[in-house]
Backbone bond lengths (Angstrom), bond angles and torsions (degrees), N, CA, C in turn:
res aa  C-N    CA-C-N  psi(-1)  N-CA   C-N-CA  omega(-1)  CA-C   N-CA-C  phi
1 M - - - 1.462 - - 1.519 109.12 -
2 A 1.327 117.77 141.20 1.455 121.70 -176.95 1.521 110.82 -71.50
3 K 1.330 115.12 145.04 1.459 121.20 178.39 1.526 109.49 -92.24
4 H 1.354 115.40 153.30 1.452 121.60 -179.05 1.523 108.92 -130.03
5 D 1.339 115.77 150.30 1.455 120.52 177.63 1.527 110.14 -87.37
6 K 1.346 116.61 -169.54 1.452 121.10 -177.04 1.516 112.39 -65.33
7 K 1.343 116.70 -28.94 1.461 120.37 -178.99 1.528 112.92 -90.68
8 G 1.324 117.53 3.97 1.458 121.17 177.96 1.504 115.54 87.53
9 R 1.339 117.43 5.49 1.455 120.54 179.36 1.521 110.29 -82.40
10 T 1.304 115.80 145.19 1.456 121.15 -177.43 1.521 110.07 -71.69
11 I 1.319 115.35 133.19 1.459 121.25 176.91 1.523 107.43 -99.86
12 G 1.285 117.17 118.76 1.464 121.05 -179.73 1.508 110.45 -152.92
13 A 1.306 115.71 -173.47 1.457 119.97 179.79 1.521 110.30 -68.62
14 R 1.315 116.76 143.73 1.455 121.26 177.26 1.524 110.01 -68.07
15 H 1.297 115.17 147.63 1.459 120.13 179.99 1.520 108.89 -148.78
16 S 1.302 115.34 160.32 1.456 122.64 177.85 1.521 108.35 -118.77
17 R 1.307 115.98 144.29 1.461 119.63 -178.86 1.523 109.93 -146.60
18 L 1.315 113.98 156.02 1.458 122.65 174.34 1.524 107.63 -129.65
19 D 1.313 116.74 128.16 1.458 120.74 -179.42 1.527 110.44 -68.06
20 H 1.322 115.06 156.56 1.469 120.35 176.78 1.527 111.39 -64.85
21 T 1.332 116.53 -23.61 1.462 118.69 175.83 1.523 110.96 -63.07
22 I 1.329 115.70 -33.24 1.464 120.30 179.78 1.522 110.75 -80.64
23 T 1.339 116.60 -51.70 1.465 120.07 -176.12 1.516 112.83 -69.61
24 G 1.329 117.87 -20.79 1.459 120.33 178.78 1.514 113.88 -94.98
25 S 1.327 117.73 1.50 1.460 120.64 -178.95 1.528 110.87 -78.04
26 G 1.311 115.07 160.78 1.456 119.39 178.77 1.515 112.53 -68.31
27 A 1.343 117.20 -32.88 1.463 119.83 178.91 1.524 111.21 -64.83
28 F 1.333 117.26 -40.37 1.469 119.45 179.47 1.524 110.70 -69.02
29 R 1.328 117.79 -37.20 1.462 120.80 179.97 1.524 111.91 -69.55
30 S 1.311 117.77 -19.27 1.466 120.77 178.88 1.523 112.57 -87.16
31 L 1.336 118.52 -6.55 1.458 121.37 -178.23 1.523 111.06 -73.20
32 T 1.308 115.55 149.82 1.464 121.71 172.29 1.526 109.02 -79.48
33 P 1.321 118.75 166.13 1.468 119.90 176.60 1.523 113.52 -57.62
34 N 1.324 117.77 -37.79 1.468 119.67 177.80 1.520 111.23 -64.80
35 G 1.325 117.59 -38.99 1.449 120.18 177.90 1.514 112.59 -64.19
36 R 1.326 117.52 -39.21 1.469 120.49 179.34 1.525 110.94 -68.26
37 V 1.328 117.38 -40.29 1.461 120.32 179.73 1.528 110.38 -64.62
38 L 1.329 117.54 -43.25 1.457 120.57 179.86 1.526 111.07 -65.47
39 L 1.321 117.83 -35.79 1.458 120.29 176.91 1.521 110.92 -62.04
40 W 1.328 116.80 -41.85 1.470 119.95 177.77 1.529 111.31 -64.71
41 E 1.314 117.61 -37.69 1.465 120.01 178.78 1.528 111.13 -65.80
42 L 1.322 118.39 -38.82 1.458 120.95 177.51 1.528 111.58 -69.17
43 V 1.340 116.71 -37.38 1.464 119.66 176.83 1.524 110.16 -65.05
44 R 1.309 116.97 -34.19 1.469 120.94 179.56 1.531 111.38 -68.18
45 L 1.322 117.61 -29.36 1.470 120.80 179.72 1.525 112.42 -76.08
46 E 1.301 117.79 -20.05 1.460 121.52 -177.22 1.532 109.29 -78.30
47 N 1.345 116.91 131.00 1.465 121.76 -177.66 1.519 113.15 -117.85
48 G 1.325 118.13 12.41 1.453 121.46 -179.38 1.515 114.15 95.88
49 K 1.340 117.46 -12.71 1.463 121.07 -177.51 1.524 113.06 -127.89
50 N 1.313 118.51 -14.05 1.467 120.60 -173.00 1.516 113.89 -112.65
51 N 1.331 118.31 19.12 1.457 119.62 176.67 1.525 109.33 -67.46
52 G 1.300 116.48 126.12 1.454 122.80 -172.25 1.509 112.47 104.15
53 E 1.328 116.47 -15.04 1.462 122.09 176.95 1.525 111.39 -121.21
54 L 1.314 116.76 25.20 1.462 121.01 179.49 1.522 109.23 -79.03
55 F 1.325 116.75 115.58 1.468 120.34 179.88 1.526 108.87 -115.86
56 L 1.305 114.62 139.07 1.461 122.14 179.01 1.519 107.72 -158.87
57 S 1.319 115.17 118.23 1.459 119.58 -179.05 1.520 110.53 -74.64
58 V 1.314 116.15 163.36 1.459 121.21 -179.04 1.530 110.76 -65.84
59 S 1.328 116.71 -40.24 1.469 119.61 -179.43 1.526 111.02 -66.94
60 D 1.342 117.31 -42.82 1.471 119.77 177.22 1.528 111.05 -65.98
61 A 1.320 116.79 -37.42 1.468 119.58 178.51 1.526 111.03 -64.51
62 A 1.332 117.17 -38.74 1.463 119.74 178.39 1.521 110.96 -63.57
63 L 1.354 117.25 -39.31 1.464 120.05 178.70 1.527 111.30 -68.33
64 L 1.329 116.92 -40.01 1.465 119.34 178.68 1.524 111.62 -68.59
65 M 1.310 117.79 -33.29 1.460 121.43 179.55 1.518 112.58 -77.24
66 G 1.328 117.64 -14.04 1.465 120.56 179.33 1.510 113.55 82.56
67 C 1.338 117.76 24.13 1.453 120.84 177.60 1.524 108.79 -122.86
68 S 1.312 116.62 148.71 1.460 121.72 -177.74 1.528 112.83 -94.05
69 D 1.309 117.17 -4.35 1.459 121.49 -177.59 1.521 109.07 -97.45
70 K 1.335 117.26 116.36 1.460 120.80 178.64 1.519 111.74 -69.69
71 K 1.331 116.02 -27.27 1.459 118.64 178.89 1.528 111.30 -66.28
72 A 1.339 116.63 -32.99 1.469 119.67 177.21 1.524 110.66 -65.82
73 A 1.341 116.74 -38.91 1.462 119.56 176.63 1.516 111.38 -66.99
74 Q 1.335 117.39 -38.87 1.460 120.25 178.19 1.525 111.25 -64.91
75 R 1.339 116.54 -39.35 1.478 119.67 177.09 1.528 110.81 -65.33
76 A 1.334 117.16 -33.87 1.467 120.05 178.10 1.523 110.64 -66.95
77 F 1.340 117.89 -41.15 1.470 120.70 175.38 1.526 110.75 -59.60
78 D 1.343 115.96 -47.56 1.460 119.60 -179.55 1.522 111.54 -62.20
79 E 1.332 116.71 -37.06 1.469 120.01 -179.60 1.520 111.29 -67.29
80 L 1.331 117.60 -43.92 1.464 119.93 178.90 1.524 111.24 -65.02
81 Q 1.320 116.24 -36.99 1.465 119.01 178.51 1.531 110.69 -70.33
82 R 1.318 116.79 -36.40 1.464 120.08 179.46 1.526 111.17 -69.93
83 R 1.319 118.55 -32.15 1.461 122.11 179.80 1.529 113.04 -85.59
84 G 1.317 118.71 -6.98 1.455 120.74 174.56 1.509 114.99 87.96
85 F 1.330 119.28 15.95 1.459 120.84 177.56 1.530 111.93 -83.97
86 I 1.311 117.95 -30.07 1.462 122.17 179.05 1.523 108.83 -130.45
87 D 1.325 114.63 158.86 1.466 121.15 178.43 1.530 107.93 -141.37
88 C 1.304 116.75 134.59 1.458 121.86 -177.88 1.530 108.99 -78.47
89 T 1.336 116.99 121.40 1.467 121.65 178.89 1.521 112.40 -95.74
90 R 1.335 118.08 -26.67 1.457 121.13 177.64 1.516 108.67 -149.72
91 D 1.309 115.80 130.28 1.455 120.81 -177.37 1.529 110.25 -77.25
92 A 1.332 115.46 165.11 1.460 120.49 179.67 1.522 109.97 -67.37
93 H 1.351 116.58 145.43 1.447 121.56 -179.44 1.523 108.37 -144.66
94 F 1.301 115.07 152.38 1.459 121.09 -176.60 1.532 111.66 -126.32
95 K 1.351 118.18 23.35 1.457 121.76 -179.68 1.522 111.92 -83.91
96 I 1.347 117.62 -19.91 1.457 120.22 -179.69 1.515 108.74 -105.45
97 K 1.296 115.07 160.64 1.450 120.10 179.01 1.524 110.15 -76.97
98 A 1.340 114.62 159.11 1.465 118.87 -176.24 1.515 111.55 -66.85
99 R 1.351 117.22 -31.22 1.457 118.13 -176.82 1.527 112.45 -76.38
100 E 1.321 117.61 -17.22 1.456 120.60 -179.97 1.525 112.86 -82.10
101 G 1.301 118.62 -15.19 1.460 122.14 179.45 1.506 111.02 161.78
102 S 1.322 115.80 177.66 1.453 120.23 -179.26 1.524 110.08 -80.03
103 R 1.316 115.25 141.07 1.458 120.97 177.28 1.533 111.31 -100.53
104 A 1.341 118.04 3.76 1.459 121.60 179.17 1.523 110.81 -78.50
105 R 1.312 115.61 166.31 1.461 120.54 178.27 1.529 110.10 -68.63
106 T 1.297 116.11 150.57 1.468 121.35 176.62 1.521 108.56 -108.20
107 W 1.344 114.79 147.71 1.461 120.90 -171.62 1.520 110.75 -126.78
108 R 1.305 113.19 158.71 1.462 121.61 175.13 1.521 108.72 -127.65
109 L 1.319 115.71 131.50 1.466 121.21 174.58 1.520 108.24 -82.06
110 T 1.322 116.37 120.28 1.467 119.93 -171.55 1.518 113.64 -73.48
111 F 1.322 118.93 -14.50 1.458 121.32 -177.97 1.527 112.09 -100.00
112 L 1.361 118.89 9.34 1.455 122.98 178.20 1.523 109.68 -121.27
113 L 1.340 115.47 162.33 1.458 121.14 -179.90 1.526 111.10 -70.25
114 W 1.320 115.32 152.66 1.464 121.60 172.89 1.516 108.81 -82.56
115 P 1.343 117.20 165.15 1.467 119.15 177.74 1.519 113.65 -60.30
116 D 1.324 117.29 -28.42 1.466 119.27 178.33 1.526 111.69 -87.22
117 H 1.358 116.06 16.03 1.465 123.07 175.58 1.530 112.31 64.28
118 S 1.311 117.05 28.03 1.455 119.66 172.45 1.524 109.34 -78.74
119 A 1.318 117.10 153.91 1.462 121.57 -174.46 1.520 110.80 -70.19
120 P 1.339 117.57 148.98 1.467 120.09 176.35 1.518 110.89 -67.45
121 T 1.319 115.40 149.49 1.468 120.52 -178.35 1.523 113.62 -86.26
122 N 1.333 117.44 -27.08 1.479 121.87 178.40 1.528 111.10 53.94
123 D 1.324 114.91 53.50 1.465 119.19 -179.34 1.527 112.80 -66.30
124 Y 1.336 118.50 -21.51 1.463 120.96 -175.89 1.530 112.61 -67.03
125 L 1.341 117.49 -19.04 1.463 119.86 -178.86 1.524 112.38 -68.82
126 D 1.328 117.45 -23.25 1.464 121.33 -178.44 1.518 112.44 -113.82
127 R 1.328 117.70 18.61 1.464 120.36 -175.63 1.523 112.40 -119.42
128 Q 1.314 117.96 40.34 1.459 119.97 176.98 1.530 109.84 -72.83
129 P 1.341 117.48 150.45 1.476 119.35 -177.08 1.523 111.84 -63.88
130 D 1.346 114.61 136.86 1.462 121.69 179.48 1.534 107.98 -144.31
131 P 1.350 118.64 93.95 1.477 120.27 -176.81 1.516 113.86 -63.79
132 S 1.318 119.08 -20.94 1.462 120.23 -176.19 1.528 112.91 -70.67
133 K 1.333 117.95 -17.87 1.450 121.30 -177.90 1.524 112.95 -93.82
134 I 1.322 118.88 2.63 1.458 122.47 -176.66 1.519 108.50 -115.41
135 D 1.302 115.83 132.96 1.468 121.48 -178.50 1.529 112.04 -96.88
136 E 1.316 118.07 -28.77 1.461 120.39 -177.95 1.523 109.55 -70.57
137 P 1.327 118.02 128.41 1.485 120.01 -175.75 1.532 113.49 -60.90
138 K 1.326 117.55 -39.66 1.461 119.69 -177.05 1.523 111.32 -66.58
139 L 1.333 116.24 -46.48 1.463 119.31 178.23 1.523 111.74 -67.49
140 R 1.328 116.66 -33.82 1.465 119.22 177.74 1.526 111.17 -64.48
141 N 1.328 117.01 -37.49 1.462 120.58 176.44 1.522 110.65 -63.94
142 L 1.350 116.71 -41.46 1.466 119.80 177.53 1.518 111.00 -64.04
143 E 1.322 117.75 -39.24 1.459 120.71 179.17 1.521 111.95 -67.01
144 Q 1.320 116.97 -36.00 1.466 119.63 178.26 1.528 110.69 -65.69
145 R 1.328 117.13 -41.54 1.457 119.93 176.90 1.524 111.08 -64.36
146 A 1.338 115.57 -41.75 1.465 119.02 178.49 1.521 111.63 -63.83
147 L 1.326 117.13 -36.63 1.462 120.68 178.44 1.532 110.89 -65.12
148 K 1.321 117.69 -40.06 1.470 120.77 177.67 1.524 110.76 -65.35
149 R 1.345 117.24 -41.12 1.462 119.67 178.05 1.520 110.97 -63.29
150 M 1.326 116.74 -40.77 1.466 120.33 -179.60 1.525 111.03 -64.54
151 Q 1.324 117.54 -45.27 1.467 120.20 -178.53 1.528 111.49 -64.84
152 A 1.333 116.54 -43.90 1.464 119.68 179.45 1.525 111.21 -66.30
153 G 1.351 117.31 -39.77 1.461 120.05 -179.55 1.513 112.82 -67.14
154 L 1.336 117.68 -43.47 1.465 120.27 179.14 1.520 111.86 -66.05
155 K 1.331 117.16 -37.27 1.467 120.51 178.78 1.522 110.91 -65.88
156 T 1.326 116.58 -44.45 1.467 120.01 178.80 1.517 111.18 -66.79
157 Q 1.316 116.87 -36.44 1.465 120.56 178.62 1.517 111.57 -62.47
158 K 1.328 117.60 -42.47 1.469 120.56 177.66 1.519 111.69 -66.19
159 K 1.337 116.42 -38.84 1.468 119.34 -179.29 1.524 110.68 -65.13
160 I 1.325 117.58 -43.75 1.460 120.69 -179.21 1.524 110.51 -65.71
161 K 1.327 117.27 -40.21 1.465 119.77 178.53 1.524 111.00 -63.55
162 R 1.326 117.41 -39.87 1.462 120.24 178.19 1.531 111.34 -64.72
163 Q 1.333 117.03 -39.59 1.457 120.05 177.99 1.522 111.81 -64.75
164 Y 1.331 117.78 -40.70 1.457 120.73 178.26 1.524 111.28 -66.42
165 D 1.333 117.26 -37.48 1.464 119.75 178.18 1.525 111.06 -65.32
166 L 1.337 117.72 -41.56 1.466 120.00 177.81 1.518 111.34 -65.45
167 N 1.337 116.68 -38.89 1.454 119.66 178.68 1.519 111.17 -64.88
168 A 1.343 117.34 -38.88 1.459 120.96 178.06 1.520 111.16 -65.57
169 Q 1.331 117.54 -37.08 1.463 120.26 177.49 1.519 111.28 -66.22
170 K 1.344 117.05 -39.17 1.465 119.18 178.23 1.511 111.27 -64.85
171 I 1.335 117.14 -41.52 1.466 120.22 -179.86 1.526 110.21 -64.93
172 A 1.331 116.89 -41.41 1.459 119.98 178.83 1.521 111.12 -65.39
173 R 1.356 117.52 -36.67 1.462 120.72 178.96 1.525 111.21 -67.74
174 V 1.337 116.73 -38.75 1.472 119.98 179.01 1.513 110.80 -68.54
175 D 1.346 117.51 -39.31 1.457 120.30 -179.83 1.516 111.98 -67.31
176 S 1.331 117.45 -31.82 1.460 120.62 -178.55 1.518 112.73 -82.89
177 T 1.340 118.77 -12.45 1.460 121.85 -179.93 1.519 109.62 -78.09
178 P 1.347 120.38 127.67 1.472 120.78 179.30 1.512 110.70 -67.84
179 D 1.308 115.39 146.23 1.457 122.13 -179.33 1.519 109.20 -78.50
180 S 1.337 115.77 118.03 1.465 120.09 -178.66 1.512 112.81 -75.70
181 S 1.353 117.32 -14.03 1.458 119.88 -178.63 1.517 112.39 -79.31
182 I 1.372 118.05 -14.76 1.451 120.54 -179.78 1.529 108.69 -76.02
183 A 1.312 116.25 136.29 1.465 120.86 -177.56 1.524 109.96 -67.72
184 R 1.324 116.27 143.81 1.451 121.06 179.41 1.519 109.71 -76.28
185 E 1.346 114.07 152.85 1.444 118.48 -179.21 1.522 111.18 -73.32
186 D 1.326 117.83 -35.22 1.448 120.05 179.68 1.516 110.04 -83.17
187 S 1.297 116.44 175.69 1.465 122.29 -177.21 1.511 112.26 -91.80
188 T 1.334 119.46 11.83 1.461 121.35 -179.96 1.514 109.58 -71.66
189 P 1.348 118.88 124.79 1.465 119.45 -179.17 1.518 110.80 -67.29
190 M 1.322 115.43 152.68 1.462 121.15 179.05 1.516 109.44 -71.38
191 P 1.318 118.36 147.00 1.469 120.24 178.98 1.510 110.43 -66.84
192 P 1.320 117.82 151.38 1.474 120.56 -179.91 1.516 110.80 -65.66
193 Q 1.321 115.81 143.79 1.450 122.84 179.04 1.513 109.21 -122.00
194 N 1.348 115.33 145.03 1.466 122.81 177.51 1.521 112.10 58.65
195 G 1.310 117.09 29.00 1.459 119.94 176.20 1.515 114.70 75.48
196 C 1.344 119.04 9.04 1.464 122.20 -178.95 1.521 109.21 -90.27
197 K 1.314 116.05 143.47 1.455 122.10 179.29 1.524 108.99 -92.98
198 T 1.315 116.08 144.53 1.455 121.73 177.46 1.513 108.85 -112.39
199 E 1.313 115.90 146.80 1.458 122.38 -179.62 1.521 108.77 -116.69
200 I 1.315 116.53 140.75 1.455 122.93 178.25 1.522 107.70 -93.01
201 I 1.328 115.83 121.80 1.460 121.17 -176.92 1.517 108.09 -118.65
202 G 1.307 116.80 130.60 1.459 121.55 175.44 1.518 112.14 78.68
203 E 1.318 114.22 -174.48 1.453 120.60 -176.90 1.532 113.14 -90.14
204 D 1.336 116.20 -13.55 1.457 117.59 -177.89 1.520 112.44 -82.73
205 S 1.341 117.66 1.56 1.468 122.50 177.16 1.521 111.80 55.75
206 T 1.313 117.47 39.48 1.456 121.84 178.22 1.509 109.02 -87.41
207 P 1.332 119.76 125.45 1.464 120.03 -179.74 1.518 111.19 -64.94
208 A 1.315 115.48 142.13 1.460 120.22 -179.62 1.520 110.13 -73.59
209 K 1.312 115.61 159.02 1.454 120.86 178.93 1.521 110.29 -68.73
210 R 1.288 115.96 140.44 1.454 120.90 -179.14 1.518 109.16 -81.31
211 K 1.302 115.99 134.95 1.454 121.29 178.32 1.517 109.32 -93.07
212 K 1.293 115.12 130.75 1.460 120.07 179.16 1.526 109.70 -75.60
213 P 1.331 118.12 143.01 1.480 119.43 177.77 1.517 110.49 -63.74
214 Q 1.335 114.98 133.77 1.456 120.00 -178.18 1.519 110.43 -76.97
215 K 1.292 115.81 133.56 1.450 121.98 177.75 1.521 109.59 -91.10
216 P 1.333 118.78 150.60 1.466 120.25 178.24 1.523 110.86 -63.05
217 V 1.303 115.25 138.87 1.454 121.72 -178.71 1.513 108.94 -100.61
218 N 1.301 117.17 126.54 1.454 122.96 178.36 1.518 108.65 -92.64
219 T 1.307 116.28 105.14 1.462 120.72 -179.13 1.518 111.98 -95.53
220 Y 1.339 117.89 3.39 1.454 120.53 -179.29 1.525 110.10 -75.30
221 R 1.313 118.18 133.76 1.453 123.05 -176.41 1.522 111.72 -121.59
222 G 1.311 118.84 17.63 1.449 121.06 179.90 1.523 112.10 -81.64
223 G 1.340 115.56 -177.98 1.445 119.80 -179.23 1.514 113.26 -83.44
224 I 1.356 117.40 -11.57 1.458 122.44 -179.89 1.516 107.78 -116.13
225 D 1.327 117.10 155.11 1.454 121.00 178.89 1.513 110.40 -60.46
226 P 1.322 119.06 149.74 1.467 120.79 177.84 1.517 110.44 -63.23
227 P 1.332 117.59 157.26 1.468 119.65 -176.67 1.520 113.08 -60.84
228 Y 1.309 116.83 -33.63 1.452 117.75 -179.67 1.518 109.25 -164.57
229 I 1.338 116.62 134.86 1.457 123.47 174.03 1.510 106.59 -122.66
230 V 1.308 116.59 131.58 1.451 120.32 -178.33 1.513 108.75 -71.28
231 P 1.337 120.44 114.77 1.461 120.67 178.29 1.515 111.01 -73.19
232 V 1.335 115.39 162.35 1.453 120.14 -179.63 1.521 109.39 -68.77
233 G 1.329 116.42 132.12 1.448 120.45 177.97 1.519 114.06 91.41
234 R 1.349 119.28 -1.39 1.454 121.53 179.41 1.524 108.39 -117.93
235 S 1.297 117.16 132.12 1.455 121.74 -176.94 1.521 110.06 -91.60
236 L 1.351 114.77 165.16 1.463 120.19 179.77 1.514 112.97 -72.91
237 S 1.328 117.80 -16.20 1.465 119.92 -177.98 1.519 111.58 -68.19
238 E 1.334 119.46 -15.67 1.451 121.70 -179.61 1.525 111.80 -84.60
239 Q 1.324 117.27 -2.40 1.454 120.89 -178.69 1.535 110.87 -97.22
240 L 1.314 115.23 153.15 1.461 119.73 173.67 1.521 110.41 -68.75
241 T 1.291 115.54 149.43 1.466 119.49 174.14 1.527 109.81 -74.86
242 I 1.307 115.88 166.54 1.461 120.45 -179.67 1.526 110.81 -63.13
243 E 1.366 117.74 -38.19 1.463 121.17 -179.00 1.521 110.48 -66.55
244 D 1.353 117.23 -46.51 1.467 119.88 179.42 1.527 111.30 -65.68
245 S 1.332 116.81 -34.92 1.463 119.61 178.65 1.514 111.76 -66.08
246 S 1.322 117.15 -40.04 1.469 120.06 179.59 1.524 111.09 -65.85
247 V 1.351 117.10 -38.38 1.465 119.97 177.90 1.524 110.69 -65.54
248 L 1.321 116.95 -45.15 1.459 120.53 179.41 1.525 111.36 -65.20
249 R 1.310 117.52 -36.86 1.467 121.03 178.76 1.522 110.53 -64.14
250 E 1.325 117.31 -41.78 1.457 121.11 179.96 1.525 110.88 -65.69
251 V 1.334 117.27 -39.82 1.463 120.92 -179.56 1.528 110.72 -66.27
252 V 1.324 117.19 -41.61 1.470 120.26 -178.54 1.523 110.57 -68.28
253 N 1.339 117.48 -42.67 1.473 120.02 178.63 1.533 111.10 -62.67
254 R 1.348 117.80 -39.33 1.459 120.45 178.86 1.530 110.67 -68.06
255 H 1.343 116.21 -35.84 1.458 119.96 177.19 1.538 110.99 -64.75
256 I 1.320 117.28 -39.93 1.461 120.21 179.22 1.521 111.32 -65.09
257 L 1.357 117.08 -38.68 1.470 120.50 179.96 1.523 111.43 -70.09
258 E 1.336 118.30 -41.16 1.459 120.63 -175.40 1.527 111.80 -74.28
259 T 1.329 116.98 -40.75 1.467 119.66 -175.89 1.522 113.27 -93.51
260 R 1.346 116.94 -5.75 1.458 122.14 -178.44 1.531 111.91 54.58
261 T 1.298 116.09 39.08 1.456 121.20 176.08 1.524 109.32 -93.67
262 T 1.290 116.98 178.72 1.462 122.25 -177.70 1.520 109.95 -120.39
263 Q 1.330 114.51 161.95 1.462 119.41 176.91 1.533 111.33 -66.46
264 R 1.323 116.12 -31.55 1.458 118.92 178.78 1.527 110.82 -65.17
265 A 1.343 116.82 -39.90 1.460 119.37 -179.66 1.527 110.84 -65.24
266 I 1.334 116.47 -37.02 1.468 119.40 178.24 1.524 110.21 -68.69
267 A 1.346 116.47 -42.30 1.467 119.62 -177.74 1.523 112.02 -67.32
268 R 1.341 117.28 -23.75 1.454 120.24 179.72 1.519 113.21 -87.77
269 H 1.317 117.17 3.81 1.460 119.45 176.80 1.522 109.53 -66.51
270 P 1.327 118.99 144.69 1.475 120.22 -177.95 1.516 114.27 -55.90
271 S 1.334 117.75 -36.84 1.458 118.94 -179.93 1.520 111.51 -66.58
272 C 1.357 117.03 -38.40 1.468 119.91 178.02 1.523 111.07 -70.95
273 C 1.318 116.90 -36.75 1.463 119.33 178.88 1.519 111.64 -66.93
274 S 1.337 117.30 -35.34 1.457 120.10 -179.22 1.518 112.42 -68.02
275 T 1.340 117.11 -29.47 1.465 121.40 178.61 1.518 112.78 -98.70
276 R 1.370 117.29 6.33 1.470 122.59 178.19 1.529 112.22 61.22
277 L 1.317 115.62 39.99 1.466 120.56 173.60 1.526 106.89 -89.47
278 S 1.319 116.49 94.56 1.456 121.41 -175.52 1.516 110.96 -81.16
279 E 1.326 115.29 170.46 1.463 120.57 179.57 1.529 112.51 -65.73
280 P 1.332 121.73 -42.75 1.472 119.77 176.83 1.515 112.96 -61.62
281 K 1.335 117.20 -39.29 1.462 119.29 179.04 1.527 110.74 -67.54
282 L 1.332 117.75 -39.61 1.458 120.60 176.80 1.526 111.35 -63.85
283 S 1.346 116.46 -39.07 1.462 120.00 179.06 1.519 111.40 -64.84
284 R 1.338 117.52 -41.65 1.461 119.46 177.72 1.521 111.31 -64.55
285 F 1.337 115.75 -37.71 1.471 117.87 179.87 1.526 112.03 -65.93
286 L 1.323 116.96 -37.78 1.467 120.02 -176.96 1.523 112.75 -79.50
287 N 1.328 118.37 -23.14 1.464 120.52 -174.51 1.513 113.67 -103.13
288 R 1.316 118.71 -3.85 1.460 121.42 179.19 1.515 109.30 -119.17
289 E 1.292 115.79 133.50 1.463 119.78 -174.39 1.519 111.87 -72.85
290 N 1.316 117.48 -38.98 1.472 120.76 -174.34 1.527 113.02 -93.05
291 S 1.321 117.74 8.34 1.465 119.17 -179.43 1.517 110.13 -80.78
292 T 1.321 115.33 157.70 1.459 120.93 -178.49 1.519 109.08 -142.80
293 L 1.324 115.96 173.69 1.458 122.54 -178.62 1.519 109.38 -134.48
294 P 1.332 117.13 155.89 1.465 118.67 170.07 1.528 110.26 -64.00
295 Q 1.307 116.40 157.10 1.457 120.49 -175.36 1.529 112.13 -65.24
296 N 1.353 117.57 -34.87 1.468 117.99 -179.83 1.526 111.12 -68.49
297 Q 1.349 117.73 -36.37 1.451 120.01 177.13 1.525 111.49 -72.86
298 A 1.330 116.82 -33.40 1.466 119.20 176.08 1.522 111.49 -64.95
299 E 1.332 116.93 -41.75 1.456 120.22 177.90 1.528 110.55 -66.04
300 A 1.349 116.71 -37.32 1.463 119.91 177.16 1.521 111.26 -65.32
301 L 1.334 117.17 -36.62 1.463 120.63 178.20 1.527 110.78 -67.50
302 R 1.310 117.38 -40.40 1.465 120.34 176.95 1.522 111.07 -63.78
303 E 1.348 116.83 -39.20 1.451 120.05 178.47 1.525 111.73 -67.64
304 A 1.342 116.86 -34.61 1.464 120.43 -178.34 1.523 111.60 -68.20
305 I 1.338 117.36 -43.82 1.467 119.36 -178.06 1.527 111.45 -79.72
306 S 1.336 118.03 -15.54 1.465 120.65 176.20 1.519 112.54 -90.32
307 S 1.319 116.51 -5.23 1.455 119.78 -177.09 1.525 110.24 -73.37
308 P 1.347 119.22 141.43 1.462 121.07 177.86 1.526 113.61 -70.61
309 S 1.337 118.09 -4.08 1.460 119.32 179.96 1.513 112.64 -72.14
310 H 1.362 118.06 -16.87 1.456 121.20 178.12 1.521 109.87 -87.33
311 N 1.362 115.66 94.35 1.463 123.50 176.54 1.524 112.35 58.69
312 G 1.298 119.55 20.91 1.458 122.75 175.04 1.503 114.25 71.03
313 K 1.338 119.72 19.48 1.458 122.37 -178.88 1.515 109.89 -114.56
314 I 1.315 115.96 141.80 1.463 122.12 175.17 1.513 107.07 -106.37
315 I 1.305 116.74 119.22 1.475 122.00 -176.84 1.520 107.74 -93.85
316 Q 1.328 115.66 126.09 1.453 121.71 174.66 1.523 108.52 -87.94
317 L 1.294 117.41 114.74 1.460 120.32 -177.55 1.518 110.13 -78.97
318 P 1.344 117.25 140.33 1.469 119.33 175.91 1.519 110.26 -71.46
319 A 1.298 114.58 159.75 1.461 119.87 179.95 1.517 109.30 -68.71
320 M 1.340 115.91 134.42 1.453 120.33 178.34 1.515 109.75 -82.04
321 G 1.316 114.78 169.59 1.455 118.74 -178.98 1.512 112.09 -66.20
322 K 1.319 117.68 -24.17 1.445 120.50 -178.24 1.515 108.02 -143.36
323 E 1.314 117.72 141.35 1.455 120.86 178.71 1.521 109.72 -73.63
324 I 1.324 115.88 133.55 1.477 120.63 -177.61 1.518 107.12 -98.18
325 N 1.311 116.42 118.91 1.453 122.39 178.46 1.520 109.12 -96.93
326 L 1.330 116.90 118.24 1.473 121.27 179.92 1.514 108.87 -109.28
């Protein structure tokens, strides 16, 4: 349980914070990483009573920021002062001895109260980068870079906020949707889903479990694909019989011997390509006795070997044992 002092205020560990008004402003988005780190270090030094008397030398600031270059720390001070986050209340002086006090400059955070409880000035709200108002080329270059950082940061900030808002809406929509898997209180059976029929068993009107459609099982364990696997949704009546397949196989093999053509040339015929009769499938059909083909591919194969494009010969196919209706 949290402890409280005599005035009822919570006693806890000290912490530093920055409001979203500050971190979401254009001035904060234009800061460099060194400027943001130094701002956090100055906020950490503030204890509620010493705003306006915050002192931090350039060398100490460089060590706290984790950089060995004092010039980088000095540029960070200048950047925060230029953006309106800090204001110098007393300049550095060397008239007193080091043991009597700090000789570094003292700073005031513009977004916090003064010790006399005066309101913060919030100078950072009116200090966005504007290269057109600066005549010095070096400072103008710095302002242009700061302006690009501000524009990119604000654009990314809006995009991330929009994504989080959409995600929150999706979560709220999912939470408000009733769960269809929960059983209904009444005895009304659930409507069929995915085209499956439900059966009512017993007097309690409990819907029967839905059976999943069985997929074809490939029991072939050889190094080559099996000659044919029945796909889901296709019946065996669309396949050639073993007798018709043997007759067609004999005709194709005789055509290859007489015309000296190749299986690749037959497989590349437009009719075979339209029915996806590839060369490996044609080879398996011709080299296996019990293999078969779908009727559309069989008709395409007959059309390919009967075409005059194969060595200028038209092959008259013998009558099969059974007429194939396509």
